[in-house]
C-alpha positions as CSV (number, residue, x, y, z in Angstrom):
1,M,0.2,0.4,-0.3
2,A,1.1,3.2,-1.3
3,Q,2.1,5.9,2.1
4,Q,0.9,9.2,1.5
5,H,3.3,12.0,2.6
6,T,2.1,14.9,3.4
7,P,3.4,18.5,4.9
8,S,2.0,17.9,8.9
9,S,3.5,14.4,8.7
10,R,7.1,15.5,8.5
11,E,9.3,17.0,11.8
12,T,9.0,20.3,11.9
13,F,11.1,23.4,13.6
14,S,8.8,25.6,16.4
15,G,9.3,28.4,14.0
16,R,10.9,30.6,11.7
17,R,13.6,31.2,14.4
18,A,14.0,28.0,15.3
19,F,15.1,27.5,11.9
20,I,17.3,30.9,11.0
21,I,19.5,29.7,14.8
22,A,19.8,26.7,13.1
23,A,20.7,27.5,9.8
24,I,23.0,30.3,11.1
25,G,24.7,27.5,12.8
26,S,25.1,25.6,10.1
27,A,26.7,28.2,8.4
28,V,29.3,29.7,10.6
29,G,31.9,27.1,11.0
30,L,35.3,26.7,11.1
31,G,35.7,28.1,7.1
32,N,34.6,31.9,9.1
33,I,37.2,31.6,11.8
34,W,40.3,30.0,10.2
35,R,40.0,31.2,6.7
36,F,37.7,34.3,5.5
37,P,40.9,36.1,7.7
38,Y,43.2,34.9,5.5
39,I,41.6,34.5,2.5
40,T,40.7,38.5,3.3
41,Y,44.1,39.0,4.1
42,E,45.7,37.8,0.8
43,N,43.3,38.8,-2.2
44,G,43.7,42.6,-1.1
45,G,42.8,43.3,1.8
46,G,39.7,45.7,2.3
47,A,39.3,45.8,-1.5
48,F,38.5,42.5,-1.2
49,I,35.1,43.4,-0.1
50,I,33.9,44.6,-2.8
51,P,34.0,41.1,-5.0
52,Y,33.6,39.3,-1.8
53,V,30.0,41.6,-1.2
54,V,29.3,40.8,-5.5
55,A,29.6,37.1,-4.4
56,L,27.1,36.8,-2.0
57,L,24.4,39.2,-3.6
58,T,25.1,37.2,-7.1
59,A,25.7,33.7,-6.1
60,G,25.1,33.4,-1.9
61,I,21.9,34.2,-1.5
62,P,19.8,33.5,-4.5
63,L,21.7,29.9,-3.8
64,L,20.3,30.0,-0.4
65,F,16.6,31.0,-1.7
66,L,17.4,28.0,-4.6
67,D,17.6,25.4,-1.6
68,Y,15.0,26.6,0.7
69,A,12.4,26.3,-2.3
70,I,13.6,22.8,-3.1
71,G,13.7,21.7,0.2
72,H,10.5,23.5,1.4
73,K,7.9,22.7,-1.7
74,Y,9.0,18.8,-1.9
75,R,9.4,18.2,2.0
76,G,12.3,16.1,2.1
77,A,15.5,15.3,2.3
78,A,17.9,16.1,-0.5
79,P,16.9,12.9,-2.8
80,L,12.9,12.8,-2.0
81,S,12.7,16.3,-2.9
82,F,14.9,15.8,-6.2
83,R,12.9,12.6,-7.5
84,R,9.5,14.4,-6.1
85,M,10.7,17.9,-8.5
86,T,11.9,15.8,-11.5
87,R,12.4,11.6,-10.8
88,S,15.5,11.0,-12.9
89,L,17.3,14.2,-10.5
90,E,17.1,11.5,-7.8
91,T,20.6,11.1,-8.2
92,F,21.8,14.5,-7.7
93,G,20.3,14.1,-4.1
94,W,22.0,11.3,-3.4
95,W,25.2,13.1,-4.7
96,Q,24.9,16.2,-1.6
97,V,24.1,13.0,0.8
98,M,27.3,11.4,0.1
99,I,29.5,14.1,0.2
100,N,28.3,14.8,3.7
101,I,29.4,11.9,4.6
102,I,33.1,12.1,3.6
103,I,32.6,15.9,5.4
104,G,31.3,14.2,8.4
105,T,33.9,12.0,8.8
106,Y,36.6,13.8,9.0
107,Y,35.1,17.3,10.5
108,A,34.3,15.1,13.7
109,V,37.9,15.1,14.0
110,V,38.7,18.5,13.8
111,L,36.1,19.1,16.4
112,G,38.1,16.7,18.6
113,W,41.0,18.4,18.1
114,A,39.1,22.0,19.2
115,A,37.7,20.4,22.1
116,M,41.6,19.3,23.3
117,Y,42.8,22.6,22.4
118,T,40.0,24.0,25.0
119,Y,41.6,22.4,28.1
120,Y,45.2,22.5,26.9
121,S,44.6,26.2,26.9
122,F,43.9,25.8,31.0
123,T,47.3,23.9,31.1
124,G,49.4,25.4,28.1
125,A,50.3,21.7,27.5
126,W,51.6,22.2,24.2
127,G,54.9,23.8,25.4
128,T,57.2,25.7,23.7
129,N,57.4,24.1,20.0
130,H,53.7,24.2,19.2
131,A,54.0,22.7,15.6
132,D,56.2,19.9,16.9
133,F,53.2,19.3,20.0
134,F,50.2,19.1,17.4
135,F,52.2,16.5,14.7
136,K,54.4,14.4,17.0
137,E,52.6,14.3,20.4
138,V,49.3,14.8,19.0
139,L,48.7,13.2,15.5
140,Q,51.9,11.5,16.0
141,M,52.1,11.6,12.6
142,A,54.3,8.8,10.4
143,D,57.9,10.8,9.5
144,A,58.0,9.4,5.8
145,G,55.7,7.7,3.5
146,V,52.4,6.2,4.4
147,S,51.0,4.2,7.4
148,F,48.1,3.7,9.1
149,D,49.3,3.1,12.7
150,F,47.1,3.7,15.5
151,V,46.7,7.2,17.6
152,G,44.8,6.5,20.8
153,T,45.2,10.0,22.0
154,V,43.2,11.5,19.2
155,T,40.3,8.5,19.3
156,G,39.3,9.3,22.7
157,P,37.8,13.3,22.1
158,L,36.8,12.0,18.4
159,I,34.4,8.9,20.3
160,A,32.8,11.4,22.6
161,V,32.1,14.4,19.9
162,W,30.5,11.9,18.0
163,L,28.1,10.6,21.0
164,V,27.5,14.2,22.0
165,C,26.5,14.6,17.8
166,L,24.8,11.5,17.8
167,G,22.9,12.2,21.3
168,I,21.5,15.7,20.0
169,L,20.8,14.0,16.4
170,A,18.8,11.5,18.3
171,L,16.5,14.0,20.1
172,G,15.2,14.8,17.1
173,V,14.4,18.0,14.7
174,Q,13.0,20.6,17.2
175,K,13.9,19.0,20.6
176,G,17.9,18.0,19.6
177,I,19.1,20.4,16.7
178,G,16.7,23.5,17.4
179,K,16.8,23.2,21.2
180,S,21.2,22.9,21.0
181,A,21.4,25.5,18.8
182,A,18.7,28.1,20.7
183,V,21.6,27.6,23.4
184,I,25.0,27.0,21.0
185,M,24.6,29.8,18.9
186,P,24.1,32.2,21.7
187,L,27.4,30.9,23.4
188,L,29.4,31.7,20.7
189,I,27.8,34.7,19.8
190,V,28.9,36.1,23.1
191,M,32.1,33.7,23.4
192,F,33.6,35.7,20.3
193,F,32.6,39.1,21.1
194,I,34.7,38.6,24.4
195,L,37.4,37.3,22.2
196,V,37.4,40.4,19.8
197,G,37.3,42.6,22.6
198,T,39.7,41.0,23.9
199,S,41.9,41.0,20.8
200,L,41.6,44.3,19.8
201,T,42.9,45.7,23.6
202,L,46.0,43.7,22.8
203,E,49.3,45.6,22.0
204,G,49.7,45.7,18.3
205,A,46.1,44.9,17.3
206,A,46.1,47.8,15.4
207,K,49.3,46.6,13.3
208,G,47.2,43.3,12.7
209,L,43.9,45.5,11.5
210,D,45.9,47.6,8.9
211,A,47.5,44.4,7.2
212,L,44.0,43.3,6.9
213,F,41.8,46.4,5.8
214,T,44.3,48.4,4.2
215,P,42.8,47.7,0.5
216,D,45.0,46.9,-3.0
217,W,43.0,48.1,-5.4
218,S,44.8,46.5,-8.2
219,K,44.3,42.9,-6.8
220,L,40.4,43.7,-8.1
221,Y,42.0,42.9,-11.7
222,D,42.7,39.7,-10.9
223,P,40.4,37.1,-12.0
224,K,41.8,34.8,-9.0
225,V,40.4,37.5,-6.1
226,W,37.0,37.1,-7.8
227,I,37.0,33.4,-7.7
228,A,37.9,33.3,-4.1
229,A,35.8,35.2,-3.4
230,Y,32.9,33.1,-4.6
231,S,34.9,30.6,-3.4
232,Q,34.4,31.7,0.3
233,I,30.7,32.3,0.0
234,F,29.9,29.2,-1.4
235,F,31.3,26.8,1.0
236,S,30.8,29.6,3.9
237,L,26.7,29.6,3.7
238,S,26.2,25.3,3.5
239,I,24.8,26.0,0.0
240,C,24.2,22.9,-2.5
241,F,25.5,19.9,-0.5
242,G,21.4,18.8,0.7
243,I,22.2,20.8,4.3
244,M,19.4,23.7,3.2
245,I,17.4,21.6,1.5
246,T,16.9,19.4,4.8
247,Y,16.7,21.8,7.3
248,A,14.2,23.7,4.9
249,S,11.8,20.8,4.5
250,Y,11.2,21.3,8.4
251,L,9.7,24.9,8.1
252,K,6.0,25.1,8.3
253,P,4.3,25.6,5.2
254,K,3.6,29.5,5.9
255,T,7.1,30.6,6.3
256,D,8.8,33.5,4.9
257,L,11.9,31.7,2.7
258,S,13.3,34.9,1.2
259,G,13.4,36.7,4.5
260,S,15.1,33.7,6.2
261,G,17.8,33.7,3.3
262,L,18.4,37.2,3.9
263,V,19.2,37.4,7.6
264,V,21.0,34.3,7.7
265,G,22.8,35.1,4.7
266,F,24.0,38.6,6.4
267,A,24.4,36.9,9.7
268,N,27.0,34.8,8.3
269,S,29.2,37.3,6.4
270,S,28.6,39.5,9.8
271,F,30.3,37.2,11.8
272,E,33.1,36.6,9.1
273,V,33.9,39.9,9.5
274,L,33.8,40.3,13.1
275,A,36.3,36.8,12.9
276,G,38.5,38.7,10.5
277,I,39.0,41.2,13.2
278,G,39.6,39.3,15.9
279,V,42.0,37.1,14.3
280,F,43.9,40.0,13.0
281,A,44.3,41.8,16.2
282,A,45.6,39.0,17.3
283,L,48.2,38.2,14.8
284,G,48.7,41.8,15.4
285,F,50.6,40.8,18.6
286,I,52.4,38.5,18.2
287,A,53.9,39.7,15.1
288,T,54.9,43.2,17.4
289,A,55.6,41.1,20.9
290,N,58.1,39.0,18.2
291,N,59.1,42.0,16.3
292,Q,58.2,40.8,13.0
293,Q,55.9,41.4,9.8
294,V,52.3,40.5,10.0
295,S,53.0,38.7,6.7
296,E,55.4,36.3,8.4
297,V,52.9,34.9,11.1
298,A,49.7,35.3,8.7
299,T,48.2,31.7,7.4
300,S,44.8,29.8,7.9
301,G,43.9,26.3,8.7
302,I,45.5,24.2,10.9
303,G,48.0,26.4,10.4
304,L,45.9,29.1,12.3
305,A,44.3,27.5,14.9
306,F,47.1,24.8,16.6
307,I,50.1,26.0,15.7
308,A,49.6,30.1,16.0
309,F,47.4,30.4,18.2
310,P,49.2,28.5,21.1
311,A,52.0,30.9,20.5
312,I,49.3,34.1,20.6
313,I,48.1,32.5,23.9
314,D,51.5,31.8,25.2
315,K,51.9,35.8,25.3
316,A,48.5,36.8,26.0
317,G,47.2,34.5,28.6
318,W,45.1,31.2,28.8
319,I,41.5,33.3,28.6
320,I,42.5,34.5,24.7
321,G,43.1,30.4,24.5
322,V,39.4,29.4,25.9
323,L,37.5,31.7,23.5
324,F,39.0,31.1,20.9
325,F,39.8,26.8,20.9
326,G,35.6,27.3,23.0
327,S,34.5,29.0,19.9
328,L,36.4,27.0,17.3
329,T,34.3,23.8,18.9
330,F,31.1,25.0,18.7
331,A,31.3,26.4,15.5
332,A,32.0,23.1,14.4
333,L,30.0,21.2,16.2
334,T,26.5,22.9,14.9
335,S,28.1,22.2,11.4
336,L,28.8,19.3,11.8
337,I,24.8,18.3,13.6
338,S,23.6,19.8,10.2
339,V,26.0,17.4,8.2
340,L,25.0,14.4,10.1
341,E,21.2,15.3,9.9
342,V,21.3,15.5,6.0
343,I,22.2,11.7,6.0
344,I,20.0,10.7,8.6
345,A,16.8,13.0,7.2
346,A,17.5,10.5,3.7
347,V,17.7,7.3,5.5
348,Q,14.6,8.1,6.7
349,D,13.2,9.0,3.6
350,K,14.2,6.1,2.0
351,L,14.0,3.1,4.9
352,Q,10.7,5.1,6.2
353,A,12.7,4.4,9.5
354,R,12.3,5.9,13.2
355,R,14.9,8.8,13.9
356,A,16.4,6.7,16.8
357,K,17.0,3.6,14.2
358,A,18.2,6.1,11.4
359,V,20.8,7.7,13.5
360,F,22.0,4.3,14.7
361,I,22.4,3.2,11.2
362,V,24.4,6.1,10.1
363,G,25.9,7.2,13.0
364,V,28.4,4.1,13.8
365,P,29.4,3.1,10.8
366,M,30.2,6.9,10.3
367,M,32.5,7.2,14.1
368,L,34.2,3.7,13.0
369,A,35.2,5.1,9.6
370,S,36.2,7.9,11.2
371,V,38.6,6.6,13.4
372,L,40.0,3.9,11.4
373,L,40.9,6.6,8.5
374,F,41.4,10.0,10.5
375,G,43.0,8.2,13.9
376,T,45.6,6.9,12.4
377,T,49.0,8.3,11.9
378,T,48.2,9.0,8.1
379,G,44.9,10.5,9.7
380,L,46.3,14.7,9.0
381,P,47.1,13.6,5.4
382,M,44.3,11.2,4.4
383,L,42.0,14.3,5.9
384,D,43.7,17.4,3.8
385,V,42.8,14.8,0.1
386,F,39.3,14.3,1.7
387,D,38.6,17.9,2.2
388,N,40.3,19.3,-0.5
389,F,38.5,16.9,-3.4
390,V,35.2,16.7,-1.6
391,N,34.9,20.6,-1.5
392,K,36.1,21.8,-5.0
393,F,35.3,18.3,-7.1
394,G,32.1,17.2,-5.1
395,I,30.5,20.3,-4.0
396,V,31.2,22.6,-6.9
397,A,31.0,19.6,-9.3
398,V,27.1,18.6,-7.7
399,A,26.8,22.3,-7.4
400,L,27.1,23.3,-11.4
401,F,25.4,20.1,-12.9
402,S,22.3,20.0,-10.6
403,I,21.6,23.3,-11.3
404,Q,21.7,22.5,-14.9
405,A,19.4,19.7,-14.7
406,I,16.7,21.8,-12.7
407,V,17.4,24.6,-15.5
408,L,17.4,22.0,-18.2
409,T,13.9,20.5,-16.7
410,N,12.4,23.5,-16.4
411,N,12.1,24.0,-12.4
412,L,13.1,27.0,-11.9
413,P,10.0,29.1,-12.4
414,Q,8.2,26.5,-10.4
415,L,10.8,27.1,-7.4
416,R,10.6,30.5,-7.8
417,A,7.0,30.7,-7.8
418,H,6.8,28.8,-4.6
419,I,9.2,31.1,-2.6
420,N,7.1,34.1,-4.1
421,S,3.6,32.4,-2.7
422,V,5.0,32.1,1.4
423,S,8.0,35.3,1.0
424,S,8.0,38.8,2.0
425,F,10.9,39.9,-0.5
426,Q,10.4,38.8,-4.4
427,L,11.8,37.5,-6.5
428,G,11.8,38.3,-10.3
429,K,13.2,37.1,-13.4
430,W,16.5,38.3,-12.5
431,W,16.8,35.5,-9.8
432,E,16.0,32.6,-12.4
433,I,19.3,34.5,-14.8
434,V,21.9,34.8,-11.8
435,V,20.9,30.9,-10.7
436,G,21.0,29.8,-14.0
437,V,23.3,31.9,-15.6
438,V,25.5,33.6,-13.9
439,T,26.3,30.8,-11.2
440,P,27.0,27.7,-13.5
441,V,29.3,30.0,-15.7
442,V,31.3,30.9,-12.2
443,L,31.1,27.7,-11.2
444,S,32.3,26.0,-14.5
445,Y,35.5,28.1,-13.8
446,M,36.1,27.1,-10.5
447,L,36.1,23.4,-11.4
448,L,38.0,23.7,-14.8
449,S,40.9,26.0,-13.5
450,E,41.2,23.2,-10.5
451,V,41.0,20.0,-12.3
452,S,43.5,21.7,-14.6
453,D,45.8,22.6,-11.7
454,V,45.6,19.1,-9.9
455,L,46.4,17.6,-13.5
456,K,49.6,19.1,-13.7
457,N,51.3,20.1,-10.5
458,G,49.7,16.9,-8.8
459,Y,48.3,18.3,-5.0
460,G,50.2,18.8,-1.8
461,G,53.4,16.5,-2.3
462,Y,51.4,13.7,-1.4
463,P,52.5,10.1,-3.8
464,T,50.4,9.7,-6.9
465,W,48.5,6.9,-5.8
466,F,47.6,8.4,-2.5
467,V,45.8,11.4,-4.6
468,N,44.8,8.8,-7.0
469,T,42.8,6.7,-4.5
470,F,42.0,9.1,-1.9
471,G,41.1,12.5,-4.3
472,W,40.1,11.2,-7.2
473,G,39.1,7.9,-6.7
474,M,36.9,9.4,-3.7
475,A,35.7,12.0,-6.2
476,I,34.3,9.7,-8.7
477,G,33.2,6.8,-6.2
478,L,30.6,9.0,-4.7
479,I,28.9,9.9,-8.4
480,V,28.7,5.7,-9.1
481,V,28.0,5.7,-5.5
482,S,24.8,8.1,-5.6
483,H,23.6,6.4,-9.2
484,L,23.2,3.1,-7.5
485,L,21.4,4.3,-4.6
486,S,19.0,6.2,-6.8
487,K,18.1,2.7,-8.5
488,L,17.3,1.3,-5.2
489,A,13.7,0.6,-4.2
490,W,12.2,3.5,-1.8
491,K,10.4,1.1,1.0
492,H,7.2,2.4,0.1
493,E,5.8,4.3,-3.1
494,T,6.4,8.1,-2.6
495,I,3.2,10.0,-3.1
496,D,4.2,13.6,-4.6
497,F,1.6,15.6,-2.5
498,T,1.6,18.6,-4.4
499,K,0.3,17.0,-8.0
500,G,-1.4,14.0,-6.3
501,H,0.2,11.1,-8.3
502,K,2.5,8.3,-7.9
503,K,6.0,9.1,-8.9
């Protein structure tokens, strides 16, 4: 017997406010804190704000609207929403789910590191050689070659963060995701404001801010700077890989989609600017203390968090450390919850499984894979390759091809009509042009330039077999598995409640 799917049968957020907080929690992650400041610094400083705002208005927010429309109109996780939109598009939904599986396995590791370093901030356990402590004592990286020896010091925090995340997710959409975000996000914002305020009082803070915001207008003529802006917006807002589709499917039928998208988009960007101020004020302090230029201490990602910041904490005090690593932990936690929810929701839809069962089916294998892949002496190189390839050749690729498929199946006008039927901010034909023409051009350039670069130069100096297996092999494997999943029968025949006939 076919099972009728109706909007009322799906879990929902308690209201628009709960959705917005959860969506901001997903968008505000590690990239806001440790990537945006350095991207701004190396791409023109204050001048970078121009391409950044252009990218936000012409790609970030319009694509947020697209994800919201798909999830809200078709009331499912990514695979079911794409299936209901046009049955042949289901593969794109599973592709997005598979991307989240890869991201979830390694994102949890970084969350575990951040939690560890929050504790280390009290004790100064990293000593004076911060790089050696991180790479040799914490990660116990192999000195040469590739080995998969087990690292016990990483797995304790890793298992702990998995249990916390899965416990929250098992509670459901509102009791788990909604309520946790309602607690974590205010804490994160308060902590980060205190961190920024404290950083601004440090000697040399102005030196760091000058380095960050002094504009280099010549950079605006460099296409790579504009691509960097689009890349930052694209990855920062959690768009086009299932998260916002899934979250929007939990909204009540009458919800202001475009108004919500504007709040989430600008809140995320505001946090990025705030992060830039806090991070570079601290970098200015350590540069001044060591009689160096900011360029000598400025870095991003893992180098900023686990090597540069411990040096800052040694001189500025443990409070800076607790605030910085605590903020990283909270930001990563809300983002990981959203990543895992994409997978859990898809399993629920496909198998008609109860939430607790779906959390178990998803969580246990992913936790084991996370420990086995990244809890080893080759965990960091593995993470580096997975992260680079799943972002540049996974998220960018699925965004490009899914948008083109939506355009070719003539679904954009219906999605625009749906947004306008429930929203305060009305979308004109310009939205279809931006999403259907401008964005694919930008994404095509990003994808082709990255493919060309890696084919020509390799990646990260890693062995060719390692990159081919865990980079290209993983990226291509996601597509193959996604197509196979789309061919599996759903436990119950789905009904397209928007048209009233079997799909």
